[in-house]
C-alpha positions in Angstrom: 70.7 23.0 42.4 72.2 21.3 45.4 70.7 22.0 48.8 72.2 25.1 50.4 73.8 26.4 47.1 74.0 30.1 47.0 74.5 32.3 44.0 75.7 35.9 44.4 75.8 38.8 41.9 79.0 40.4 41.0 77.4 43.8 41.0 76.9 45.4 44.4 73.6 46.8 45.8 73.2 49.2 48.7 70.0 47.5 49.9 68.7 50.5 51.9 65.0 49.9 52.7 62.6 52.3 51.0 65.4 54.1 49.2 65.4 53.0 45.5 68.7 53.7 43.8 69.4 53.3 40.0 72.9 52.3 40.9 71.4 49.0 42.1 69.9 48.2 38.7 72.8 46.0 37.5 72.6 43.9 40.6 68.8 43.5 40.2 69.2 42.4 36.6 72.1 40.1 37.3 70.1 38.4 40.0 67.3 37.7 37.5 69.8 36.5 34.9 71.4 34.1 37.4 68.1 32.6 38.4 67.0 32.2 34.8 70.3 30.5 33.8 69.9 28.0 36.6 66.4 27.2 35.4 67.4 26.9 31.8 70.1 24.3 32.6 67.7 22.4 34.9 69.7 23.1 38.0 66.5 24.9 39.4 63.0 23.7 38.8 61.5 27.2 38.7 62.1 30.9 39.1 60.2 32.9 41.6 60.9 36.6 41.3 60.2 39.5 43.7 58.8 42.7 42.4 61.1 45.2 40.7 60.8 49.0 40.4 60.5 49.8 36.7 61.2 53.5 37.2 64.5 52.8 38.9 65.5 50.3 36.2 64.4 52.7 33.5 66.7 55.3 34.9 69.7 53.0 34.1 70.2 51.1 30.9 67.3 48.6 31.3 65.4 48.7 28.0 62.5 46.4 28.8 59.0 47.3 30.0 59.2 44.9 32.9 60.0 41.3 34.0 57.9 39.6 31.3 59.8 41.2 28.4 63.2 40.7 30.1 62.5 37.0 30.8 61.5 36.5 27.1 64.8 38.1 26.1 66.8 35.8 28.5 65.1 32.6 27.4 64.6 33.3 23.7 60.8 33.1 24.0 58.9 34.6 21.1 55.7 35.5 22.9 55.7 35.6 26.7 52.2 35.7 28.1 51.3 37.2 31.5 48.7 35.3 33.5 47.6 36.3 37.0 45.8 33.7 39.1 44.0 33.9 42.4 40.7 33.2 44.1 39.7 30.7 41.4 40.2 33.3 38.7 42.9 33.4 36.0 43.2 36.5 33.8 45.5 37.3 30.9 46.0 40.8 29.6 46.6 40.7 25.9 48.5 43.9 26.0 50.5 44.7 29.2 52.5 47.7 30.0 51.6 50.3 27.4 49.6 53.5 27.3 45.9 53.0 26.9 45.8 55.1 23.8 48.2 52.5 22.1 46.1 49.5 22.9 43.6 49.5 20.0 46.6 49.6 17.5 48.3 46.7 19.3 45.4 44.3 19.2 45.5 41.9 16.2 43.7 38.7 15.3 47.1 36.9 15.2 48.0 38.1 18.7 44.7 36.9 20.2 45.0 33.5 18.5 48.6 32.9 19.5 48.0 34.0 23.0 44.8 31.9 23.2 46.7 28.8 22.1 49.5 29.4 24.7 46.9 29.9 27.5 44.9 26.8 26.5 48.0 24.7 26.4 49.0 26.0 29.9 45.6 25.3 31.3 46.0 21.7 30.2 49.6 21.1 31.0 50.3 23.3 34.0 46.8 23.2 35.7 45.8 19.7 34.6 42.4 20.8 33.1 41.4 18.2 30.7 39.0 20.4 28.6 40.0 24.0 29.2 37.5 26.7 28.7 38.6 30.2 27.6 36.7 33.5 27.7 37.8 36.5 25.6 36.7 40.0 26.4 35.8 42.8 24.1 37.7 46.0 23.9 34.9 48.5 24.0 32.0 49.0 26.4 29.3 46.4 25.9 31.7 44.5 23.6 31.1 47.2 21.0 27.3 47.0 21.1 27.1 45.4 17.6 29.4 48.0 16.2 27.8 51.1 17.7 30.5 51.6 20.3 33.5 50.3 18.3 34.4 48.0 15.5 37.3 46.0 17.0 35.0 43.2 18.3 33.6 42.5 14.8 36.7 43.0 12.8 39.4 41.5 15.0 38.3 39.8 18.2 35.3 37.7 16.9 37.3 36.3 14.0 40.1 35.3 16.4 37.7 33.5 18.7 36.3 31.6 15.7 39.8 30.6 14.7 40.5 29.2 18.1 37.1 27.4 18.1 37.9 25.8 14.8 40.6 23.8 16.5 38.0 22.2 18.8 38.8 24.4 21.8 36.0 25.8 24.0 36.2 29.6 23.6 33.5 32.2 24.2 33.5 35.9 23.3 34.0 38.6 22.7 32.2 39.3 26.0 31.5 42.7 27.7 34.2 43.1 30.3 31.9 44.6 32.9 29.7 41.4 33.1 32.2 38.6 32.8 33.6 38.6 36.3 30.6 38.0 38.6 30.5 34.5 40.2 28.1 32.9 37.7 30.1 34.2 34.8 33.4 33.1 36.2 32.0 29.6 36.5 31.8 29.3 32.7 35.5 29.5 32.0 38.9 28.5 33.3 40.8 31.6 32.1 39.9 35.0 30.6 41.9 36.9 28.0 41.3 40.7 28.3 42.4 43.3 25.9 44.5 45.5 28.3 46.2 45.5 31.6 43.6 47.1 33.9 40.7 45.3 32.3 42.2 42.0 33.5 44.0 43.1 36.7 41.3 45.1 38.4 38.9 42.2 38.9 41.7 39.8 39.9 43.2 42.2 42.5 39.7 43.0 43.8 39.2 39.3 44.5 42.7 38.2 45.4 44.9 41.2 46.2 46.8 39.4 49.0 47.1 36.0 47.3 47.4 36.6 43.6 50.2 35.1 41.6 51.8 36.3 38.3 52.7 33.4 36.0 54.7 33.9 32.8 53.5 31.5 30.1 55.2 30.8 26.8 58.7 30.4 28.4 60.8 27.3 28.4 61.1 27.7 32.2 58.6 28.0 35.1 58.3 31.5 36.4 56.0 33.0 39.0 56.0 36.2 41.1 53.7 38.0 43.6 51.0 40.1 41.9 52.0 43.3 43.8 54.7 45.9 43.5 57.7 46.9 45.6 55.7 48.8 48.3 58.6 51.2 49.2 56.2 53.0 51.4 56.3 50.2 54.0 59.8 48.8 53.3 61.7 48.0 56.4 58.8 48.6 58.8 57.7 44.9 59.2 54.3 45.5 57.6 54.7 43.6 54.4 52.1 40.8 53.8 53.9 37.6 52.6 50.8 35.7 51.3 51.3 36.5 47.6 55.0 35.5 47.7 54.1 32.3 49.5 51.4 31.6 46.9 53.9 32.3 44.1 56.4 29.8 45.5 53.7 27.1 46.0 52.3 27.6 42.6 55.7 27.5 41.0 56.4 24.1 42.7 53.0 22.8 41.5 53.6 23.8 37.9 57.2 22.4 38.0 55.8 19.1 39.2 53.2 19.1 36.4 55.9 19.6 33.8 58.1 17.0 35.4 60.9 19.4 36.4 
C-alpha cells in the first residue's frame, strides 16, 4: 500500500464511545474484509485488528464465533490456529470459543497433530527458532492421573504427541496444566498447546495482560491483534492502555519481515 493510502468502508458506523450498536456490524466486518483483501494481494504486509464485540456482531448477521473463524473464511484457510504471545510465553488453545461442556467432544488426535504441525512451522518460520520445542497439556486434572481422572490423555492426547514426535519434532506431554507454567517449566518449551481457552489464556494474561499479542497461524497472511477485549467500560475516557496494540503492531512487522513480506 502506498504511503498515506486510506481505505474507507461503504457502510456507516455511528462511532459513539461506550455505546455498542448492532447497526455498526456491517462497517466492522467490511473494515476487516478490506484489510484482509489488501494483505492477500500483497498491498499490505500484515493485518493488525482491534478487538471486536462478539455480542454486538452476533445480534446482526455475523455467523462466526470471532475474528479467527472470520479470517479463515476470508482467506480460505482450512485450520486457523490462535496463538497468544507475551512475557516469553506462547500458548495455543486447541479449542477456542466454545462451551466447556463441548470441549472433550471436540478434541481429536487429528486436530492435535495438525495444530502441532502448524505451531512448529510457525515457531521456525515466524520466530526463527531453529529447533522448536512444543509442550502439550492434558485435559483433565493431573493429566488424567494415569486414567483415574479421565481417559482422554491416554486415548487421544498421548498418541497425538507420539505422532508429532515421530517426525523428529521435540514435543512433550501430555502435561498437567497446573504445573507447566512456572518459570522452570516454561524454560523447557517454546510454545504450549492447551486443550481449551482458559487453560491457555489464564497463565498468559496473568503474566502479560498489558503486552500480550494474539497471532493467527495457519493463514496465508500475517495477522495479529491485542489480547484484550473492547473495554466499553472505559471507552472515551482516556484510560485505555495502548501497550498490547503497540506490541501487536511490532510483532506483525517482525513476522512479516521473517516471511519476506
